[in-house]
C-alpha positions in Angstrom: 13.2 -6.6 0.6 12.1 -6.1 -3.0 8.6 -7.4 -2.2 8.2 -4.8 0.4 8.9 -2.0 -2.0 5.9 -2.8 -4.2 3.7 -2.9 -0.9 5.2 0.6 0.1 4.3 2.0 -3.4 0.8 0.7 -3.0 0.3 2.2 0.4 1.7 5.4 -0.5 -0.7 5.7 -3.4 -3.6 4.8 -0.9 -2.6 7.8 1.4 -2.3 10.2 -1.4 -5.6 9.3 -2.9 -7.4 9.2 0.3 -6.3 12.9 1.0 -7.4 13.8 -2.5 -10.8 12.2 -2.1 -11.5 13.8 1.2 -10.5 17.1 -0.1 -12.4 16.7 -3.4 -15.5 14.8 -2.5 -14.8 12.8 -5.6 -15.8 9.1 -6.3 -13.0 6.8 -5.0 -10.2 6.6 -7.5 -8.5 3.3 -8.5 -4.9 2.7 -8.3 -3.1 -0.5 -9.4 -6.6 -2.3 -9.6 -7.8 -1.4 -6.2 -9.7 1.7 -4.9 -8.3 4.3 -2.5 -11.0 3.2 0.0 -9.6 -0.2 0.0 -6.0 0.8 0.3 -6.8 2.8 3.4 -7.4 -0.6 5.2 -3.6 -1.2 5.1 -2.5 2.2 6.4 -2.4 1.2 10.1 0.0 -1.7 9.3 2.6 0.8 7.8 2.2 3.7 10.0 4.2 4.7 13.2 7.0 3.1 15.0 5.5 -0.3 15.9 2.6 -0.8 13.4 0.2 -3.7 14.0 0.0 -6.8 11.9 -2.0 -6.3 8.5 -5.6 -7.3 8.9 -7.1 -10.0 6.9 -9.0 -7.2 5.0 -5.8 -5.4 4.2 -4.1 -8.6 2.8 -7.3 -9.2 0.8 -6.8 -5.8 -0.9 -3.2 -6.5 -1.5 -3.8 -9.7 -3.2 -6.2 -8.2 -5.7 -3.7 -5.4 -6.4 -1.5 -5.1 -9.6 1.8 -5.6 -7.8 3.8 -4.6 -11.0 2.1 -1.3 -11.0 2.7 -0.8 -7.3 6.4 -1.7 -7.9 6.6 1.1 -10.6 5.5 3.6 -8.0 7.9 2.7 -5.2 9.9 5.9 -5.3 7.0 8.0 -4.0 6.6 6.2 -0.4 8.9 8.2 1.8 7.0 11.4 1.5 3.8 10.3 3.4 4.9 9.2 6.8 4.8 5.5 5.9 7.2 3.3 7.8 9.5 1.7 5.1 10.4 -1.2 7.3 6.6 -2.0 8.0 5.8 -1.5 4.4 8.7 -3.9 3.3 7.1 -6.6 5.4 3.6 -6.5 4.4 3.8 -8.8 1.3 5.5 -11.5 3.6 3.0 -11.0 6.4 0.2 -11.3 3.9 1.9 -14.1 2.0 1.9 -12.3 -1.3 4.3 -12.8 -4.2 5.7 -9.9 -6.1 7.4 -9.5 -9.3 11.1 -10.2 -9.4 13.2 -7.1 -9.3 10.6 -5.1 -7.6 
């Protein structure tokens, strides 16, 4: 379950930054070493009651993200319609290791 919290944080920031980019027409921001445009690839895998499996592109994005950074942001996830259960399963589904205690 700890692994999924960091993924949830990561996805929350992706959603937030996507909204900011769309509304401000700014260049893509970077969060935890990945751009918001990249994070958007993972949103389908954490939205709704029965989200699909993460795509290989989503997993590639998660692999290059700073997982400790994402871990530090996990308290923000519930505000954006992201399924906590789906987000908690992303690291496992993508075979990604996260820091202990995350």
